[in-house]
C-alpha angles and dihedrals in degrees: 000000000000090000095316121123128196138178124196122191138162123243138188125219109211091181092065122084110261093019095270121193143168145171133298121205116198113197128191105180101151106016094288127097125229130171137215123194127206117195118214134176093259136002107285108243091221142358137193127193140187135173118264092176133356094277101022127084126196108213126196118195141160124232131194118244111240113271095359141086089234122106137201130209120242135189125207137164125228118200118124091344131345129286118228109278114254121209110231105162148012128072100235090252109070133055120250128224143158099049112192137177130186130179124216138166089271096052138269130325121203123197138177144158130244121197147160117254113269092356110108092179090063094065116124125187112213133181144187133195114228112216121213087243087066099249115123120214117245112280113267132191120252097182142321141207141069095307096056094084121115111025138174127207123208136148131250120215086359087281116065122067114229125196120202119193144149122299138188127306087045116247099011103063131062121206117205134193121193127192093214098167131006110330098318113120125220113204137200146148134238131190106238132127108270106163115129127084093235111044121168128217120191128185110232096172135359092275102024130080129182111216115199118198140159139202129202114230115249100183131060091242092054125085116255090244126014118195130200136188112197121196104219121190125183116175121197112209119235116264093255091056098048 
């Protein structure tokens, strides 16, 4: 961001009682590295970060609930030091996965999944909008069910968050949800290959997204791995044309 570079990664401290851990943020704003460390109860399984300002990172991470497999979602800011983590999602019962953050002209959107172990149909995609004042909106549901894993989160027109996830029939249809105004979601479906458990969607212009997917061959005549890159374009009409 504006010439600044940052890396955020989890760590575990085996020397500490209970194997505590945390997050390290490495900043390089003016050609010199500095680090900030946030201690947590356990090593966060995953973390995502994006710039809120030139020298401020918003960091989304999950944290295990003491004595349980469940996880909650936390938000913290890393600038010169860390802010106190703020719980923004999770119910203290279900695991969390698929953390995602995107930045637009209206602020930051955080998203994640909660699910029940070995039950794909239990998956729920949730999201929260992070205001520039620092207060996140209450968590809301994007979609739920067996076809919501995996998902990708990008922005359209550098403003509107767009979720891409599996549709029916499985592997050949993409379901999308777009927050096109306020927190109301517009939904639709597209026929594109969407097989693998770790797709990747990358914005290449304000209204264009490259979606990278793969499928393992199941028949002798099929290749072992087939790869696709789908050029996806969703254009939002101007307000006067809606």
